[in-house]
C-alpha positions in Angstrom: -105.9 125.5 107.2 -108.4 123.0 108.4 -108.5 122.6 112.2 -110.7 119.9 113.8 -111.6 120.2 117.5 -112.6 116.9 119.0 -113.0 115.0 122.3 -113.5 111.4 123.2 -116.5 112.2 125.4 -119.2 114.8 125.6 -119.3 117.7 128.1 -115.6 118.4 128.0 -116.1 122.0 126.8 -115.1 121.3 123.2 -117.7 123.7 121.6 -116.9 126.3 124.2 -113.2 126.2 123.3 -114.1 126.2 119.6 -116.4 129.3 119.9 -113.9 131.3 121.9 -111.0 130.4 119.6 -113.1 131.4 116.5 -114.2 134.7 118.1 -110.7 135.6 119.0 -109.3 134.8 115.6 -112.1 136.7 113.8 -110.7 139.9 115.3 -107.7 139.7 113.0 -108.7 137.4 110.1 -111.7 135.7 108.4 -112.8 132.5 110.0 -115.4 129.9 109.0 -116.7 127.6 111.8 -118.4 124.4 110.9 -120.6 122.8 113.6 -120.3 119.1 112.7 -122.2 117.9 115.8 -125.3 117.5 113.6 -127.4 115.6 116.1 -127.0 118.4 118.7 -125.5 121.5 117.1 -125.1 124.4 119.6 -122.6 126.9 118.2 -125.5 129.1 116.9 -126.2 129.8 120.6 -122.8 131.6 120.8 -123.2 133.3 117.4 -126.9 134.2 117.0 -127.8 135.6 113.5 -130.1 135.0 110.6 -129.3 132.1 108.3 -129.8 130.6 104.9 -130.8 126.9 104.7 -129.8 124.2 102.2 -131.3 120.7 102.2 -129.2 117.6 102.4 -130.4 114.5 100.5 -129.1 110.9 100.2 -130.0 108.3 97.5 -132.4 105.5 98.4 -133.2 102.6 96.1 -136.5 102.3 94.3 -137.4 99.0 92.7 -139.2 98.8 89.4 -141.4 95.7 90.0 -142.1 95.4 86.3 -138.4 94.6 85.7 -137.5 92.8 88.9 -137.3 89.0 88.8 -137.0 88.5 92.5 -133.5 87.0 92.4 -132.6 88.6 95.7 -129.1 89.7 94.7 -129.8 93.2 96.0 -130.8 92.0 99.5 -127.8 89.6 99.7 -125.5 92.5 98.8 -126.8 94.9 101.5 -124.6 94.3 104.5 -126.7 96.7 106.6 -130.0 94.9 106.1 -131.6 98.0 104.6 -133.0 96.0 101.7 -134.3 92.4 102.0 -136.1 90.2 99.6 -138.5 87.4 100.8 -140.4 85.3 98.2 -139.8 88.1 95.6 -141.2 90.9 97.8 -138.9 93.7 98.8 -138.8 95.3 102.3 -136.8 98.5 102.6 -135.7 100.3 105.8 -134.5 103.8 104.7 -132.9 104.6 108.1 -130.4 101.7 107.6 -129.5 102.6 104.0 -125.9 104.0 103.5 -126.7 105.1 99.9 -123.8 103.1 98.5 -125.7 102.4 95.3 -124.5 98.8 95.5 -127.9 97.2 95.2 -128.5 99.1 91.9 -125.1 98.0 90.6 -125.6 94.3 91.3 -129.2 94.0 90.1 -128.9 91.9 86.9 -132.2 93.3 85.5 -131.4 97.0 86.1 -134.6 97.3 88.1 -133.2 99.5 90.9 -132.7 103.3 90.6 -131.7 105.7 93.4 -134.1 108.5 94.4 -133.3 111.4 96.8 -134.5 111.5 100.4 -133.9 114.5 102.6 -132.1 113.7 105.8 -131.1 117.1 107.1 -130.2 120.7 106.4 -127.1 122.9 106.5 -127.5 126.5 107.8 -125.2 129.3 107.0 -125.0 132.2 109.4 -123.1 135.4 108.7 -122.4 136.5 112.2 -119.9 139.2 111.3 -117.9 140.3 108.3 -115.1 138.0 109.5 -117.0 135.2 111.2 -119.2 132.8 109.4 -120.9 129.8 111.0 -122.1 126.7 109.1 -124.3 124.3 111.1 -125.3 120.9 110.0 -128.7 119.7 111.4 -129.7 116.0 111.1 -133.5 115.4 110.8 -135.1 113.9 113.9 -135.1 110.1 113.6 -132.3 109.9 111.1 -129.0 108.1 111.9 -126.8 108.8 108.9 -124.9 111.9 110.1 -121.9 111.7 107.8 -123.7 113.0 104.6 -124.8 116.1 106.5 -121.3 116.7 107.9 -119.8 116.2 104.5 -122.2 118.8 103.0 -121.5 121.3 105.8 -117.7 120.9 105.4 -118.0 121.3 101.7 -119.7 124.7 102.1 -116.6 125.9 103.9 -114.3 125.0 101.0 -112.3 127.9 99.6 -111.8 129.6 102.9 -108.2 130.1 104.3 -109.2 129.0 107.8 -112.0 126.6 108.7 -112.6 125.2 112.2 -114.5 121.9 112.5 -116.3 121.3 115.8 -116.7 117.6 115.9 -119.3 115.5 117.7 -118.2 113.6 120.8 -116.9 110.0 120.6 -114.9 108.3 117.9 -117.6 106.9 115.6 -118.3 107.6 111.9 -119.5 111.2 112.4 -116.1 112.0 114.1 -114.2 110.3 111.4 -116.1 112.3 108.7 -115.4 115.5 110.6 -111.6 114.8 111.0 -111.2 113.7 107.4 -109.0 116.2 105.6 -108.0 118.1 108.7 -104.5 119.6 109.0 -104.5 119.4 112.8 -106.7 118.1 115.5 -107.1 119.8 118.9 -108.3 117.4 121.6 -110.2 118.8 124.5 -110.2 116.8 127.7 -110.7 117.1 131.4 -108.8 115.7 134.4 -111.1 112.9 135.3 -110.8 109.1 134.8 -113.4 109.3 132.0 -111.6 112.2 130.5 -108.3 110.4 130.3 -109.9 107.2 129.0 -111.7 108.9 126.2 -108.7 111.1 125.4 -106.7 107.9 124.8 -109.4 106.8 122.3 -109.6 110.1 120.5 -105.8 110.4 120.3 -105.7 106.9 118.8 -108.1 108.0 116.1 -106.0 111.0 115.2 -102.9 108.9 115.1 -104.5 106.3 112.9 -105.7 109.0 110.5 -102.2 110.5 110.4 -103.4 113.9 111.8 -101.0 115.8 114.1 -102.7 116.6 117.4 -102.4 118.6 120.6 -104.4 118.8 123.8 -106.4 121.4 125.7 -107.2 120.6 129.4 -110.5 122.2 130.4 -111.9 122.7 133.9 -108.5 121.9 135.5 -108.4 121.7 139.2 -104.6 121.6 139.2 -104.4 117.8 139.4 -103.5 117.2 135.8 -100.5 114.8 136.3 -102.2 111.8 134.7 -103.2 113.8 131.6 -99.8 115.4 131.3 -98.0 112.0 131.7 -100.2 110.5 129.0 -99.6 113.4 126.6 -95.9 113.2 127.2 -95.9 109.5 126.5 -97.7 110.0 123.2 -95.8 113.1 122.1 -98.9 115.2 122.4 -98.3 118.9 123.3 -100.5 120.4 126.0 -101.5 123.6 124.2 -103.6 125.2 126.9 -105.0 124.6 130.4 -108.3 126.3 131.4 -108.8 126.4 135.1 -112.0 125.3 137.0 -113.0 128.8 137.8 -116.3 130.3 139.1 -116.0 133.4 136.9 -115.4 131.4 133.8 -118.3 129.1 134.6 -120.7 132.0 135.2 -119.9 133.5 131.8 -120.3 130.1 130.0 -123.5 129.2 131.8 -125.4 132.1 130.3 -124.0 131.4 126.8 -121.2 134.0 126.9 -117.7 133.9 125.6 -114.8 134.4 128.0 -112.7 135.8 125.2 -115.1 138.7 125.1 -116.2 139.0 128.8 -113.0 138.4 130.7 -109.9 140.5 129.9 -106.9 138.7 128.6 -108.6 135.5 127.4 -108.8 136.7 123.8 -105.0 136.9 123.8 -104.8 133.4 125.4 -106.8 131.9 122.6 -104.7 133.7 120.0 -101.7 132.2 121.8 -103.4 128.8 121.6 -103.6 129.1 117.8 -99.9 130.2 117.6 -99.0 127.1 119.5 -100.9 125.0 117.0 -99.0 126.6 114.1 -95.7 126.1 115.9 -96.6 122.5 116.6 -97.4 121.9 113.0 -94.2 123.6 111.8 -92.1 121.5 114.2 -93.9 118.3 113.1 -95.0 117.5 116.6 
């Protein structure tokens, strides 16, 4: 099973829910968690351990000037402006390149080849015999997060249960994270911003054909607008986590309420059962 945990905005507690769910499930079965928030990965703070590191590269064009005739076909093809040709001279902006290989394909002289450039790393942490964390880390200054996310997810292939912790928002990194997921759990909060961004994230899941459910975090009991929205969209509310001082005190020091507060491990196991029930019911 591939479970994506997402949210339309940052700061809703998505990673906290992910970490607690993974810890609870690891007590009874093997779990692989993939931190796909490659610009700001933080799950390693919950699961500190040694790690192995693998580099992530993308292909960037290299022009053989002895073959190039300066026709400019490569620059006209590049919709991102990564490669331009002015009076036969090439200017290349590697941060804009999407490594599509199109410039090499359209070059009539065969003057362009693709060479690797490192954009990030993937770190594999063996936290326990039943809990493995894979963290993608994008190099500082880079903007192409999807290749790092793709590599991190690929390292989780072959495992029965993988949980993807998505970055906030609904842009390309989120799409890459949710791609191939069997279910998407959306974490939100009972605020106007929370509702607005939940609508966006739910729309992405619907567009991608991924069944979804909602967890309301830091609830103050005034969840009517969130509940009404979920009911109107057929989204089950899987769990409500209260706005509670004891929960906040555990989370603020990097702890897990599933370990520190009695009963919460069973609540997160119940959350997972609700996801399975929701999938079986086709909701």
